[in-house]
C-alpha positions in Angstrom: 18.1 -8.2 -66.7 16.7 -6.9 -63.5 13.2 -8.2 -62.7 11.3 -6.4 -60.0 10.3 -8.9 -57.3 7.0 -9.7 -57.0 5.4 -9.0 -53.8 2.7 -11.2 -52.1 -0.8 -9.4 -52.1 -1.6 -7.5 -49.1 -4.8 -7.9 -47.3 -7.3 -5.1 -47.8 -8.7 -3.6 -44.7 -12.1 -4.7 -44.1 -14.6 -2.1 -45.1 -17.5 -0.2 -43.0 -20.3 1.6 -44.0 -20.8 5.1 -42.8 -24.2 6.5 -41.8 -24.4 8.3 -45.1 -24.2 4.9 -46.9 -20.6 5.1 -48.2 -18.2 2.0 -47.7 -14.9 3.0 -46.5 -12.1 1.2 -45.3 -11.9 0.5 -41.4 -9.5 2.0 -39.5 -7.4 -1.0 -37.7 -5.4 1.4 -35.2 -6.3 0.4 -31.6 -8.9 3.0 -30.1 -7.7 5.0 -27.0 -9.7 4.7 -24.1 -8.5 6.4 -20.8 -9.7 3.7 -18.4 -8.0 5.2 -15.3 -9.4 8.6 -16.0 -12.9 7.1 -16.3 -12.5 5.3 -13.5 -11.2 7.7 -11.2 -13.9 10.1 -12.4 -16.6 7.6 -11.8 -15.0 6.6 -8.2 -15.5 10.4 -7.4 -18.9 10.4 -8.5 -19.9 7.4 -6.5 -18.1 8.4 -3.1 -19.8 11.3 -3.4 -23.1 9.7 -3.4 -22.3 7.7 -0.4 -21.3 11.0 1.3 -24.8 12.1 1.0 -26.2 8.9 2.1 -24.2 8.1 5.1 -23.8 11.5 7.1 -21.0 10.0 9.2 -18.7 8.8 6.2 -17.0 12.2 5.4 -15.7 12.5 9.0 -14.3 8.9 9.2 -12.2 9.6 5.9 -11.4 13.0 5.3 -7.8 14.4 5.8 -7.4 15.3 9.4 -3.9 16.2 10.5 -4.1 15.1 14.1 -5.9 12.2 13.2 -3.2 11.2 10.9 -0.6 11.8 13.3 -2.3 9.5 15.6 -2.1 6.6 13.2 -5.0 6.7 11.1 -2.8 6.9 7.9 -5.5 5.8 5.6 -7.1 9.4 5.4 -3.9 10.6 3.5 -5.5 8.5 0.5 -9.3 8.5 1.2 -9.4 12.2 1.8 -8.8 12.8 -2.0 -12.0 11.2 -3.0 -14.1 13.4 -0.8 -15.4 16.3 -1.7 -17.6 19.5 0.2 -20.5 20.3 -2.3 -21.4 19.5 -6.1 -19.6 22.4 -7.2 -16.1 21.1 -5.6 -16.9 17.8 -7.1 -17.9 19.0 -11.0 -14.8 21.3 -11.3 -12.5 18.6 -10.0 -14.0 16.0 -12.2 -14.1 18.4 -15.4 -10.5 19.4 -14.8 -9.6 15.9 -14.1 -11.1 14.5 -17.5 -9.5 17.5 -19.4 -5.9 17.1 -17.9 -5.9 13.1 -17.1 -6.9 11.9 -20.4 -4.5 13.8 -22.3 -1.6 12.5 -20.1 -2.7 8.7 -20.3 -3.1 8.8 -23.9 0.6 9.1 -24.0 1.8 7.6 -21.1 -0.7 4.7 -20.6 -3.0 3.8 -17.3 -0.3 2.2 -15.1 1.9 5.3 -15.4 -0.9 7.8 -14.8 -2.1 5.5 -11.9 1.4 5.8 -10.5 1.6 9.7 -10.8 -1.9 9.6 -9.4 -0.8 7.8 -6.3 2.1 9.6 -5.9 0.4 13.1 -6.0 -2.1 11.7 -3.6 0.3 10.8 -1.1 2.2 14.0 -1.6 -0.8 16.0 -1.1 -2.1 14.2 2.1 1.4 14.3 3.7 1.7 17.8 3.0 -1.6 18.5 4.6 -1.0 16.3 7.4 2.5 16.9 8.6 3.1 20.6 7.7 -0.7 22.0 8.5 -3.6 21.9 11.0 -6.4 22.4 9.1 -8.5 19.4 7.6 -8.9 19.1 3.9 -10.9 16.9 1.3 -10.7 16.8 -2.7 -9.1 15.4 -5.7 -7.2 18.8 -6.6 -3.9 17.6 -5.2 -3.8 15.1 -7.7 -4.9 17.3 -10.6 -1.7 19.6 -9.4 0.1 16.6 -9.9 -1.0 15.7 -13.6 -0.5 19.1 -14.5 3.0 19.2 -12.9 3.5 15.8 -14.6 3.0 17.5 -18.1 5.6 19.8 -17.2 7.9 17.0 -16.2 7.4 15.3 -19.7 8.2 18.2 -21.2 11.6 18.7 -19.8 12.3 14.8 -20.3 12.9 12.8 -23.4 10.8 9.7 -23.3 7.3 11.1 -24.1 7.7 13.7 -27.2 3.8 13.7 -27.3 3.4 15.7 -24.4 6.1 18.3 -25.4 4.7 22.2 -25.4 5.0 24.0 -28.1 5.0 28.0 -28.2 1.2 28.4 -28.0 0.5 25.1 -25.7 3.6 26.3 -23.5 1.8 29.8 -23.1 -1.5 28.1 -22.5 -0.1 25.9 -19.8 1.6 28.6 -18.0 -1.5 30.8 -17.7 -3.5 27.6 -16.5 -0.7 27.0 -14.1 -0.7 30.5 -12.9 -4.6 30.6 -12.5 -4.5 27.6 -10.6 -1.8 28.9 -8.2 -3.5 32.0 -7.6 -6.6 30.3 -6.7 -4.8 28.2 -4.2 -4.2 31.5 -2.2 -7.6 31.8 -2.0 -9.2 31.1 1.6 -10.9 27.7 2.2 -8.3 26.3 -0.3 -5.7 23.9 0.6 -2.2 25.5 -0.4 -0.4 23.0 1.0 -2.8 19.9 -0.5 -2.2 21.6 -4.0 1.9 21.9 -3.3 2.1 18.4 -2.0 0.7 17.0 -5.0 2.1 19.1 -7.6 5.6 18.3 -5.9 5.1 14.7 -5.7 3.3 14.3 -9.4 6.3 16.2 -10.7 9.0 13.9 -9.0 7.1 10.7 -10.2 6.7 11.8 -13.8 10.2 13.1 -14.1 11.7 10.0 -13.0 9.5 8.1 -15.5 10.3 10.6 -18.3 14.4 9.7 -17.6 14.1 6.5 -18.7 15.0 5.5 -22.3 13.0 7.0 -25.0 9.7 5.0 -26.5 7.6 5.1 -29.6 3.9 6.1 -28.0 1.3 3.7 -29.3 -0.7 5.4 -32.3 -4.4 5.4 -31.1 -7.2 6.8 -32.9 
């Protein structure tokens, strides 16, 4: 006679009380915290405060092509954290949060940091080696993050970043609008293009590694 096996009792999830006084089972999934996106956004704001407090600070760290060619290589990185005014900072911080948090959710903080550094270097090098006009701003990194989204759509490792039909259309519209913006006077086309290419290359390399199951975050 078949006897149904007796399964050991499963521990019940702990209960939590909602503000309405209802007790429900607590969600035990790890909560997602975009620590790199948070940290970078906070750094941009802090550096802008320092720019205002120290008048000579910006001049020592912005991306100045001739200075980089003369050996001041750190400007390639530091220029990304500087901004020309509050509107410039606010736009980059907002779009950085919108794009970076989503990418970080699926690939994790260290991979996002790798893409960030790649885009930062690519943007700074493009401005320094191919141009003559100085530049500041985090937008080269934002273009690298946008490019990483496209790269992960074309590679197998992170299926959560694949673009569906409506998402693909929205992404292309966003990308097209930003490319048109890059053609305006006073905008660093080289910085944007360098960040895009470097971010795409780094993300494409990460996306070609063996597929993995992304962590489940609430």
